[in-house]
C-alpha positions in Angstrom: -0.1 45.5 -0.5 -3.6 44.2 0.0 -3.1 41.6 -2.7 0.2 40.4 -1.1 -1.6 40.1 2.3 -4.3 38.0 0.7 -1.7 35.6 -0.8 0.1 35.4 2.6 -3.2 34.5 4.3 -4.1 31.9 1.7 -0.6 30.3 2.0 -1.1 30.3 5.8 -4.4 28.5 5.5 -2.9 25.9 3.2 -0.1 25.3 5.7 -2.6 25.0 8.6 -4.7 22.5 6.7 -1.7 20.5 5.5 -0.4 20.2 9.1 -3.9 19.4 10.5 -5.7 16.1 11.0 -5.7 13.7 8.1 -9.5 13.6 8.3 -9.7 17.4 7.9 -10.3 20.5 9.9 -13.3 22.6 10.9 -13.6 26.3 10.0 -13.3 27.4 13.6 -10.2 25.3 14.1 -8.6 26.6 11.0 -9.4 30.2 11.8 -8.1 29.9 15.4 -4.8 28.2 14.3 -4.2 30.8 11.6 -5.1 33.7 13.9 -7.8 35.0 11.5 -11.5 35.8 11.9 -14.0 33.2 10.8 -15.4 35.5 8.1 -12.0 36.2 6.6 -11.1 32.5 6.8 -14.3 31.4 5.2 -13.8 33.9 2.3 -10.3 32.7 1.6 -11.3 29.1 1.8 -14.0 29.6 -0.7 -11.5 31.0 -3.2 -9.2 28.1 -2.5 -12.0 25.6 -3.1 -12.7 27.3 -6.5 -9.1 26.7 -7.4 -9.4 23.1 -6.2 -6.6 23.6 -3.7 -9.0 22.9 -0.9 -11.9 20.5 -0.6 -14.8 20.5 1.8 -16.6 17.3 2.7 -20.3 17.8 2.2 -21.4 15.5 4.9 -18.9 16.5 7.7 -18.1 20.0 6.7 -14.4 19.3 7.2 -11.8 21.0 5.0 -8.8 19.2 3.5 -6.3 19.6 0.8 -7.7 19.4 -2.8 -6.5 17.6 -5.8 -4.6 20.5 -7.3 -2.6 20.9 -4.1 -1.6 17.3 -4.2 -0.6 17.7 -7.9 1.5 20.8 -7.2 3.2 19.1 -4.2 4.1 16.1 -6.3 5.3 18.3 -9.2 7.5 20.3 -6.8 9.1 17.2 -5.4 9.8 15.8 -8.9 11.2 19.1 -10.0 13.9 18.7 -7.3 14.6 15.2 -8.6 14.0 13.5 -5.3 11.1 11.2 -6.2 12.5 10.3 -9.6 16.0 9.7 -8.3 15.0 7.8 -5.2 12.4 5.5 -6.8 14.9 2.9 -8.1 16.5 2.8 -4.6 13.1 2.2 -3.0 12.4 -0.7 -5.4 15.7 -2.3 -4.6 15.1 -1.9 -0.9 11.6 -3.5 -1.2 13.0 -6.4 -3.1 15.8 -7.0 -0.6 13.6 -6.6 2.6 10.1 -7.5 1.5 9.0 -4.8 3.9 7.5 -1.3 3.3 9.9 1.4 2.3 9.2 5.1 2.8 10.7 8.3 1.2 10.4 11.3 3.4 11.3 14.9 2.7 12.2 17.6 5.2 10.4 20.9 5.1 11.8 23.1 7.9 11.2 21.3 11.1 8.6 18.9 9.6 8.8 15.7 7.7 6.5 14.9 4.7 6.1 11.4 3.3 6.5 11.8 -0.5 6.9 8.1 -1.5 5.9 4.6 -0.3 6.6 1.2 -1.8 4.7 -1.8 -0.3 6.5 -4.9 0.7 5.5 -8.4 -0.5 4.9 -9.8 2.9 1.2 -10.5 3.9 1.7 -8.3 7.0 2.2 -4.7 5.9 2.7 -1.6 7.9 0.9 1.3 6.4 1.5 3.7 9.3 2.1 6.7 7.1 0.3 7.7 3.8 1.9 9.7 1.0 1.3 13.3 1.9 1.3 12.8 5.6 3.1 15.6 7.4 4.6 15.1 10.9 7.0 16.9 13.2 10.6 16.0 12.8 11.4 13.3 15.3 8.3 11.2 14.7 9.3 8.0 12.8 12.5 6.3 11.7 13.3 8.5 8.7 12.2 11.6 10.6 14.6 10.8 13.5 17.4 10.2 11.0 16.9 13.7 9.6 16.6 15.4 13.0 19.8 13.7 14.2 21.7 15.3 11.2 20.8 18.8 12.3 22.5 20.8 15.0 21.8 20.5 18.7 20.2 23.9 18.6 17.8 22.7 15.9 17.0 19.7 18.0 16.1 22.0 20.8 14.0 24.2 18.5 12.1 21.2 17.3 11.3 20.0 20.8 10.3 23.5 21.8 8.1 23.9 18.8 6.6 20.4 18.5 7.4 18.6 21.8 3.9 19.1 23.3 2.2 17.8 20.2 4.5 14.8 19.9 3.7 13.9 23.5 -0.1 14.5 23.2 -0.4 12.5 19.9 2.2 9.8 20.2 3.0 9.8 24.0 6.7 10.3 23.4 8.5 12.9 25.6 11.4 15.1 24.9 13.9 12.9 26.8 13.0 10.0 24.5 13.4 12.1 21.3 16.9 13.3 22.6 17.8 9.7 23.4 16.9 8.5 19.9 18.8 11.4 18.3 22.0 10.5 20.3 21.6 6.8 19.4 21.2 7.7 15.7 24.3 9.8 15.7 26.4 7.0 17.3 25.2 4.2 15.0 24.7 6.3 11.9 21.1 5.2 11.4 17.8 5.7 13.3 16.0 2.8 14.9 12.7 3.0 16.7 11.0 0.0 18.3 7.5 0.6 19.4 8.0 4.1 20.8 5.4 5.6 18.5 3.3 2.6 17.5 3.2 -0.5 19.6 4.6 -3.5 17.7 6.0 -1.4 14.9 9.7 -0.9 14.3 11.4 1.3 11.7 15.0 2.0 10.6 15.9 5.1 8.8 18.9 6.8 7.1 19.1 10.5 6.2 19.8 11.6 2.6 22.1 14.6 2.8 22.9 17.4 0.4 26.4 18.4 -0.6 26.4 20.7 2.4 26.0 17.7 4.7 22.5 18.8 5.8 19.7 16.2 5.6 16.9 17.1 3.2 15.2 13.7 3.0 15.4 10.1 4.3 14.8 6.5 3.3 13.3 4.2 5.9 11.9 0.7 6.3 9.0 -0.2 8.6 7.8 -3.6 9.7 6.6 -5.5 12.7 9.1 -5.5 15.6 10.0 -9.2 15.3 11.5 -8.6 11.8 13.8 -5.8 12.9 16.2 -7.4 15.3 19.8 -8.4 15.5 21.8 -9.1 12.3 18.8 -8.3 10.1 18.6 -4.8 11.4 22.3 -4.2 10.7 21.9 -5.6 7.2 18.9 -3.3 6.5 20.9 -0.3 7.9 23.7 -1.1 5.5 21.3 -1.3 2.6 19.7 2.0 3.5 23.0 3.7 3.9 24.1 2.5 0.5 20.9 3.6 -1.3 21.0 7.0 0.5 24.5 7.5 -0.9 23.2 6.6 -4.4 20.5 9.2 -4.1 22.8 11.9 -2.8 25.3 11.3 -5.6 22.6 11.4 -8.3 21.1 14.6 -7.0 24.5 16.2 -6.6 25.4 15.3 -10.2 22.1 16.7 -11.4 22.8 19.9 -9.6 26.2 20.2 -11.0 24.9 19.6 -14.6 22.2 22.3 -14.1 24.9 24.8 -13.0 27.0 24.1 -16.1 24.1 24.3 -18.6 
């Protein structure tokens, strides 16, 4: 049982650091968030550093994910075919739009960027790095996934993450609910400066055979390039490619069951 507890605590620290600031977290902050003592936290972190799952910046003392954690995460996503299957769709979207395209995966009530293709335009919008983890409801693709969940799940996300979303991005629960309702009506998510001034994004959920969203494709650009007919055209392209990804993953799943 002691070994199991150690694994559970190590997994908890990995989640805490993954969900923390991009720049890293201090020991005291990690311990407080995980609900562990500083000594226990330090001991587990030392083991994770040896395994290259965690890194500590020598100058700042901040802890962040290590190289092996990134490799494991990428391998896990590839194993479920998402990155491999979605990559051709992302390239087609970049070619059609010349803007930046994102692939986002849903993990519970959070969204993780697992792919990004840069557009050819001189003005590029790198608001999200690969590996960035945010609450559901933050960003075009994230709103698209949230809108595909039940009303109860939307309530749970707002209860769990609403305070953080407001503190970090200045977006309140009423705005999140409004974006969800608009997404359900028009079958794509559209944000226009709510999270980052001057930045617009449009997103479409990728759903499993059960109809539940597990990922999304989105396009982000400056607000002036996401208006009127162009927005509708981009939404149609995203919907088409999301359907392609869903079909390929569904076919792969059926093949695996038969083999």
